[in-house]
Each structure stands twice: as structure tokens, then as C-alpha cells.
C-alpha positions as CSV (number, residue, x, y, z in Angstrom):
1,M,10.7,-9.5,-11.7
2,E,12.8,-6.7,-13.1
3,S,10.9,-5.8,-16.3
4,A,9.0,-3.0,-18.1
5,A,7.2,-4.7,-20.9
6,K,5.8,-3.1,-24.0
7,T,2.2,-1.9,-23.6
8,P,-0.3,-3.3,-26.2
9,K,-2.2,-0.7,-28.3
10,S,-5.5,-1.7,-26.9
11,L,-6.8,-3.1,-23.6
12,T,-8.4,-6.6,-23.6
13,L,-10.9,-7.2,-20.7
14,P,-13.8,-9.4,-20.0
15,S,-17.2,-7.7,-20.4
16,T,-18.1,-8.2,-16.7
17,T,-14.9,-6.4,-15.7
18,R,-15.6,-3.5,-18.1
19,I,-19.1,-3.1,-16.6
20,T,-17.6,-3.1,-13.0
21,L,-15.1,-0.4,-14.0
22,W,-17.8,1.7,-15.6
23,L,-20.0,1.5,-12.5
24,L,-17.0,2.4,-10.3
25,D,-16.2,5.4,-12.5
26,I,-19.8,6.6,-12.3
27,G,-19.9,6.2,-8.6
28,L,-16.6,8.0,-8.1
29,N,-17.7,11.0,-10.2
30,L,-21.0,11.2,-8.2
31,I,-19.3,11.5,-4.8
32,M,-16.7,14.2,-6.0
33,R,-18.5,17.5,-5.5
34,K,-17.5,20.6,-7.4
35,D,-16.8,22.5,-4.2
36,G,-14.1,20.0,-3.3
37,T,-16.1,18.0,-0.7
38,V,-17.1,14.3,-0.8
39,N,-20.7,13.2,-0.8
40,R,-20.4,10.8,2.2
41,G,-24.1,10.1,2.1
42,L,-23.8,8.2,-1.2
43,L,-20.9,6.2,0.3
44,K,-23.4,4.5,2.6
45,L,-24.3,2.4,-0.5
46,V,-20.8,0.9,-0.7
47,P,-20.8,-2.7,0.6
48,L,-19.0,-3.2,3.9
49,T,-17.8,-6.5,5.5
50,P,-18.1,-7.0,9.3
51,P,-15.3,-8.8,11.2
52,S,-15.6,-12.6,11.3
53,S,-14.4,-14.6,14.3
54,E,-15.3,-17.7,12.3
55,P,-12.9,-18.2,9.4
56,I,-14.0,-17.2,5.9
57,N,-11.9,-18.7,3.1
58,G,-9.4,-19.7,5.7
59,V,-9.0,-16.3,7.4
60,K,-10.6,-14.9,10.6
61,T,-10.8,-11.1,11.2
62,Y,-11.3,-8.7,14.1
63,D,-11.0,-4.9,14.6
64,V,-8.7,-3.0,17.0
65,V,-9.2,0.6,18.0
66,V,-5.9,2.6,18.3
67,D,-7.3,6.0,19.1
68,P,-11.1,6.6,19.5
69,T,-10.8,10.4,19.5
70,R,-9.7,10.3,15.8
71,K,-11.4,7.1,15.0
72,L,-8.2,5.4,14.1
73,W,-8.5,1.6,14.0
74,F,-7.3,-1.4,12.0
75,R,-8.6,-4.8,11.0
76,V,-6.5,-7.9,11.6
77,F,-6.6,-10.8,9.1
78,V,-5.3,-14.1,10.6
79,P,-4.8,-17.1,8.3
80,T,-6.1,-20.1,10.4
81,Q,-4.1,-22.8,8.6
82,Y,-0.8,-21.5,10.0
83,T,-1.4,-21.5,13.7
84,V,2.1,-22.7,14.8
85,E,4.6,-21.3,12.5
86,D,6.2,-17.8,12.9
87,L,4.3,-15.4,10.5
88,P,5.4,-12.0,9.3
89,V,3.1,-9.0,9.8
90,M,2.0,-6.9,6.8
91,V,0.6,-3.5,7.6
92,F,-1.6,-2.6,4.6
93,C,-2.8,0.9,3.5
94,H,-5.9,0.9,1.3
95,G,-6.2,3.1,-1.9
96,S,-9.0,5.2,-3.4
97,G,-7.4,8.6,-3.7
98,Y,-7.1,9.3,0.1
99,I,-10.8,10.3,0.0
100,V,-12.9,7.1,0.2
101,A,-12.8,3.4,1.2
102,S,-11.9,1.8,4.6
103,A,-10.5,-1.3,6.1
104,D,-14.0,-2.9,6.1
105,T,-14.9,-2.0,2.5
106,Q,-15.8,-5.3,0.9
107,L,-13.2,-4.9,-2.0
108,Y,-10.4,-4.3,0.5
109,D,-11.6,-6.9,3.0
110,D,-11.6,-9.5,0.2
111,F,-8.1,-8.4,-1.0
112,C,-6.5,-8.4,2.5
113,R,-8.1,-11.8,3.2
114,K,-6.5,-13.2,0.1
115,F,-3.2,-11.6,1.0
116,A,-3.2,-13.2,4.4
117,R,-4.2,-16.6,3.1
118,E,-1.9,-16.8,0.0
119,L,1.1,-14.9,1.4
120,H,1.1,-16.6,4.8
121,V,1.2,-13.3,6.6
122,I,-0.9,-11.6,9.3
123,V,-2.4,-8.5,7.7
124,V,-3.1,-5.3,9.7
125,S,-5.3,-3.1,7.5
126,V,-5.2,0.5,8.6
127,D,-8.4,2.6,8.7
128,Y,-6.8,6.0,8.4
129,R,-8.5,9.4,8.4
130,L,-9.7,10.6,5.0
131,A,-9.4,13.8,3.0
132,P,-10.7,16.5,2.5
133,E,-11.9,16.5,6.1
134,H,-8.4,15.5,7.2
135,R,-5.6,16.7,5.0
136,H,-2.0,15.6,4.8
137,P,-0.1,14.7,7.0
138,A,-3.0,13.1,9.0
139,Q,-3.0,9.9,7.0
140,H,0.8,9.3,7.3
141,E,0.7,10.1,11.0
142,D,-2.0,7.5,11.4
143,G,0.1,4.9,9.6
144,L,3.1,5.5,11.7
145,D,1.0,5.5,14.9
146,V,-0.3,2.0,14.0
147,L,3.3,0.8,13.8
148,K,4.1,2.5,17.2
149,F,1.0,0.8,18.6
150,L,2.1,-2.6,17.4
151,D,5.6,-2.0,18.9
152,V,4.2,-1.8,22.4
153,E,4.4,-5.3,24.0
154,E,1.2,-4.9,25.9
155,N,-0.7,-4.0,22.8
156,R,0.9,-6.7,20.8
157,S,0.3,-9.5,23.3
158,K,-3.4,-8.4,23.6
159,W,-4.3,-7.8,19.9
160,L,-2.0,-9.9,17.7
161,P,-1.8,-13.7,17.7
162,G,1.1,-15.3,19.4
163,N,2.8,-16.3,16.2
164,A,2.9,-12.8,14.8
165,N,6.5,-11.7,14.3
166,I,6.8,-7.9,14.1
167,S,10.5,-8.1,13.6
168,K,9.5,-9.2,10.1
169,C,7.1,-6.4,9.2
170,F,6.2,-5.4,5.7
171,I,4.4,-2.2,4.7
172,A,2.1,-2.5,1.7
173,G,-0.5,-0.4,-0.2
174,D,-2.2,0.1,-3.5
175,S,-2.8,3.5,-5.3
176,A,-3.0,6.2,-2.6
177,G,-2.1,3.4,-0.2
178,G,1.1,2.9,-2.1
179,N,1.9,6.5,-1.7
180,M,1.1,6.3,2.0
181,A,3.2,3.1,2.4
182,H,6.3,4.8,1.0
183,H,5.9,7.9,3.3
184,V,5.1,5.7,6.4
185,A,8.2,3.7,5.6
186,V,10.3,6.9,5.4
187,R,8.9,8.0,8.8
188,A,9.5,4.6,10.3
189,S,13.1,4.6,9.2
190,Q,13.6,7.6,11.4
191,F,11.9,6.2,14.5
192,N,13.6,4.0,17.1
193,F,11.3,1.0,17.5
194,Q,11.8,-1.5,20.3
195,Q,10.8,-4.7,18.5
196,L,9.2,-3.8,15.2
197,Q,11.4,-3.9,12.1
198,V,10.2,-2.9,8.6
199,V,11.9,-5.3,6.3
200,G,10.0,-4.8,3.0
201,L,7.8,-2.4,1.1
202,V,5.1,-3.5,-1.4
203,S,4.0,-0.6,-3.6
204,I,1.1,-1.5,-5.9
205,Q,0.6,1.1,-8.5
206,P,1.4,4.0,-6.1
207,F,-0.3,7.3,-6.5
208,F,2.3,9.9,-7.4
209,G,2.2,12.9,-9.7
210,G,3.5,16.4,-10.3
211,E,2.6,19.7,-12.0
212,E,4.2,18.5,-15.2
213,R,2.0,16.3,-17.5
214,I,4.1,13.3,-18.5
215,G,3.8,10.6,-21.1
216,S,1.3,8.1,-19.7
217,E,-0.9,10.9,-18.4
218,I,-1.1,12.5,-21.8
219,R,-1.4,9.3,-23.7
220,L,-4.0,7.5,-21.6
221,N,-6.1,10.4,-20.2
222,G,-9.7,9.7,-21.2
223,T,-8.9,6.3,-22.7
224,A,-7.8,4.2,-19.7
225,P,-10.7,2.5,-18.0
226,V,-9.8,3.9,-14.5
227,L,-8.7,7.4,-13.5
228,T,-8.6,10.7,-15.5
229,L,-6.4,13.7,-14.9
230,K,-9.6,15.6,-13.7
231,Q,-10.0,13.0,-11.0
232,T,-6.4,12.8,-9.9
233,D,-6.1,16.6,-9.8
234,W,-9.3,16.6,-7.6
235,F,-7.8,14.0,-5.2
236,W,-4.6,16.0,-4.8
237,N,-6.5,19.3,-4.2
238,A,-8.5,17.5,-1.5
239,F,-5.5,15.9,0.1
240,L,-2.8,18.6,0.1
241,P,-2.5,21.1,3.1
242,L,-4.2,24.4,2.5
243,G,-1.8,27.2,1.8
244,E,1.2,25.1,0.9
245,P,3.3,26.6,-1.9
246,Y,4.2,23.5,-3.9
247,N,1.0,22.4,-5.5
248,R,1.4,19.0,-7.1
249,D,5.2,19.4,-6.8
250,H,4.8,19.0,-3.0
251,P,7.3,16.2,-2.1
252,V,4.4,14.0,-0.8
253,V,3.1,13.9,-4.4
254,N,6.2,14.3,-6.6
255,V,8.5,12.3,-4.5
256,S,11.4,12.5,-7.0
257,G,10.9,16.1,-8.0
258,R,12.8,19.3,-7.2
259,Y,11.5,19.3,-3.6
260,A,12.3,15.6,-3.1
261,V,13.5,14.4,0.3
262,D,17.0,13.0,0.2
263,I,16.6,9.3,1.0
264,S,20.1,8.2,0.0
265,K,21.2,7.9,3.6
266,M,17.9,6.5,5.0
267,D,17.6,2.9,6.0
268,L,14.7,2.1,3.7
269,P,13.7,-1.6,3.1
270,P,13.7,-3.5,-0.2
271,T,10.8,-2.4,-2.3
272,I,8.7,-4.0,-5.0
273,V,6.9,-1.6,-7.4
274,V,4.0,-2.8,-9.5
275,V,3.0,-0.9,-12.6
276,A,0.4,-1.5,-15.4
277,G,0.4,-0.6,-19.1
278,F,-3.0,1.2,-19.1
279,D,-2.5,3.2,-15.9
280,I,-2.2,7.0,-16.4
281,L,0.1,7.0,-13.4
282,R,2.5,4.5,-14.9
283,D,5.3,6.9,-15.8
284,W,5.2,8.5,-12.4
285,Q,5.5,5.0,-10.8
286,I,8.5,4.2,-13.0
287,R,10.1,7.5,-12.1
288,Y,9.6,6.4,-8.4
289,Y,11.3,3.1,-9.1
290,E,14.2,4.8,-10.9
291,W,14.6,7.3,-8.1
292,L,14.8,4.6,-5.5
293,K,17.4,2.8,-7.6
294,K,19.4,6.0,-8.1
295,S,19.2,6.6,-4.3
296,G,21.0,3.3,-3.8
297,K,17.9,1.3,-2.6
298,E,17.1,-2.3,-3.4
299,V,14.1,-2.1,-5.6
300,Y,12.3,-4.4,-8.1
301,L,9.8,-3.5,-10.9
302,V,6.9,-5.7,-12.0
303,D,5.0,-4.7,-15.1
304,Y,1.5,-5.9,-16.2
305,P,1.3,-4.4,-19.7
306,N,-2.3,-5.4,-20.4
307,M,-3.7,-4.2,-17.0
308,F,-5.1,-0.9,-15.6
309,H,-5.1,1.0,-12.3
310,G,-6.6,-1.1,-9.5
311,F,-6.6,-4.5,-11.3
312,N,-5.4,-6.1,-8.1
313,L,-8.8,-5.8,-6.5
314,L,-10.6,-7.8,-9.2
315,P,-10.2,-11.5,-8.5
316,E,-11.7,-12.6,-11.9
317,L,-8.5,-11.4,-13.6
318,P,-5.7,-13.9,-13.8
319,E,-3.2,-11.1,-13.4
320,S,-4.5,-10.4,-9.9
321,D,-3.4,-14.0,-9.0
322,Q,-0.1,-13.5,-10.7
323,L,0.5,-10.4,-8.6
324,I,0.0,-12.5,-5.4
325,L,2.7,-14.9,-6.7
326,E,5.1,-12.0,-7.4
327,V,4.6,-10.5,-4.0
328,K,5.0,-14.0,-2.4
329,D,8.4,-14.4,-4.1
330,F,9.4,-10.9,-3.0
331,I,8.5,-11.7,0.6
332,H,10.3,-15.1,0.5
333,N,13.5,-13.5,-0.9
334,V,13.5,-10.7,1.6
335,L,13.0,-13.1,4.5
336,N,15.8,-15.3,3.2
337,K,18.1,-12.3,3.2
338,V,17.0,-11.3,6.7
339,F,17.7,-14.9,8.0
340,T,21.1,-15.0,6.2
341,A,22.1,-11.6,7.8
342,L,21.0,-12.9,11.2
343,I,23.2,-16.0,10.9
344,R,26.1,-14.0,9.7
345,N,25.8,-11.6,12.7
346,L,25.6,-14.5,15.1
347,K,28.7,-16.1,13.7
348,Q,30.6,-12.8,14.0
349,M,29.4,-12.4,17.6
350,T,30.6,-15.9,18.4
351,L,34.0,-15.3,16.9
352,S,34.4,-12.1,18.9
353,V,33.9,-13.8,22.2
354,P,37.3,-14.7,23.8
355,L,37.9,-18.3,24.7
356,L,38.2,-19.0,28.4
């Protein structure tokens, strides 16, 4: 799990994948207007998946509204083959630069369905507010509010299956969702939940950056199949609060930079960080991994040297299946440690009780 492999000189991909990535890149550039707004009209062409009470590929889904005034909701993915055993809950934050996509976007519905089925977890996919209409910190507030909603017994008993165990809660996300997952985990570590406990963080190619242009950005800009500096700069300009002085060195972007929040004394959970060889964000993600490690956190790095940003969403790639296995191992190891700590605490409590 702990590896940063050497990146090949060229990227080898199936022709169908290259066509898919080319179309996605064209679509992304079409919706990004020069005035910093998003062409939401074109986004109506993006395929959406409705909730399914009947299982599809072993998973049923339904939607839950948290706050209708800000249109905050989430989609629940329940694997139907595990109806009895105790299942962890994974709160998932989708990617796409904080500006597009949703919990019912077909790509993310398929991905979360696969996560639920293969990882044996109940996935709660957050449909948070998007930029530039809603700038930071709206997205991170939405993520924390979903955790708070799940922590309320009345909400939980009404909207989650009976075998959902929120004392074993993982936060996960890819790209911008990976950025969001980190910041929601930081906020959660400072909130006093009644039942919910965040025990792990799954960060898939998280979207970080800074004013400085670093190695992978310089080396791969214009040659990687997904993302350019022009696009990432546009995303950050749409996302960051107006009038803030930090630019891309704002601590929400450059988490390990000069304005970084001191997390050394925070109770952050074990984290798995996934990187790829042909991702222009790669070196920022590795800096994130190294910062977590330097701050005394339990963190693991998984590297896919022949992959690109967003490969996890393309099921035709064998690496997307390998990623599932890596995350599955991470979850298994985290839960084993949680169980071991619980047994140890119970033994200590037993020993401290005086004999009558």
C-alpha cells in the first residue's frame, strides 16, 4: 500500500477510454464560461440515474432531503446481499471541480453503487451546493451538516437501514470530493457527535493546489488526458470566497502551505491517499500525504503510475477494480484496529471494577 512508483514516459490507454476522455474534456470546456459562470443549460444533457427501490447490480437506492431551502440531499446506496450483518457507513463526496456533477449523475451513481456492493458498506452520497453560485465554505458546511443529520437518532432510524453502524463511519471523495472529504473530516474532529464516529478517510486523487507551479503541473500540463492548469485555475477562482487575500494559497486549497491549519493535535482518522502518474495534481497530493505523516497522522499512499485523474470512474480499466481492492483492505484494517481498541478498553474497564 505504501508506494510511489516510477511514472512511465507515456500513457497507455484503450482507444474507447481515450475517446471518452476527449469528449469529457470538450464538454468541460464548453460549460466553463469566460466570465466565470457555468453553462448550466448544457449540463441538462448529462445522464442522470433515478433512485431504484428494486436492486440494480445488488444495490438499491433512495434519496433523502436534509434541507429543502438549500436543496441539500443525499442518495443512500444499500447492498441487498448483506441484510443482517453490521455495515459501516461511507459518506461520499463527488468530484468535478466543485462546479458540476451531483449524487445522481450516472458516473457517480455507478461508482457509489460499486463501492456499496464491493466494499460491503452503506454509501451516503452527498449532493452539496455547487460553485460559483455557492462559494466556499458552503460545500464543507453541507458535508458536515449531513454528518450531523445522520447523528440524530430520529433521522437515522427513519432513513438508514437497521444494520447501518454510524460508529464506523468513513468519509470518502475523489478529486474536489477528496478535498472536501479532508476538510469535512477536520470539521468533524472538532464536533461532539452523540453516536457517529469518523474512523477513516478515503482520499482519491484529492484536488489541492497553490500559487506555486510544481513538478507534475509543469511536466504534465497539456499532455495529461484530464485537467489543465487553465481548468484548475478556473475551478479555484469559481470556488474561493470573493475578497479573500490568499488566492490559491488559501488553506482550503494549499492545505500544507504557509497558511496551513495545524492539525497535529486534531483527532483525524487514518487516511488512504490515492495518486496517479499522469495526474497534474499528483505532486500536490503527495505533499498532502507527506504533510499528514509529518503531522503525526496514520496515512497510506497508493500509486497508479499508468493512470490519470478520474480513472476510478471508468469501470473498463482494471486499475479501477484494483482501487476497490485497495480501499477494501484499508477499511478492513481500520475496522480491525477499531475492534482491537474496543476489546482493550473493555478489558481495562473490567479490571478497574472492584471485586465484591
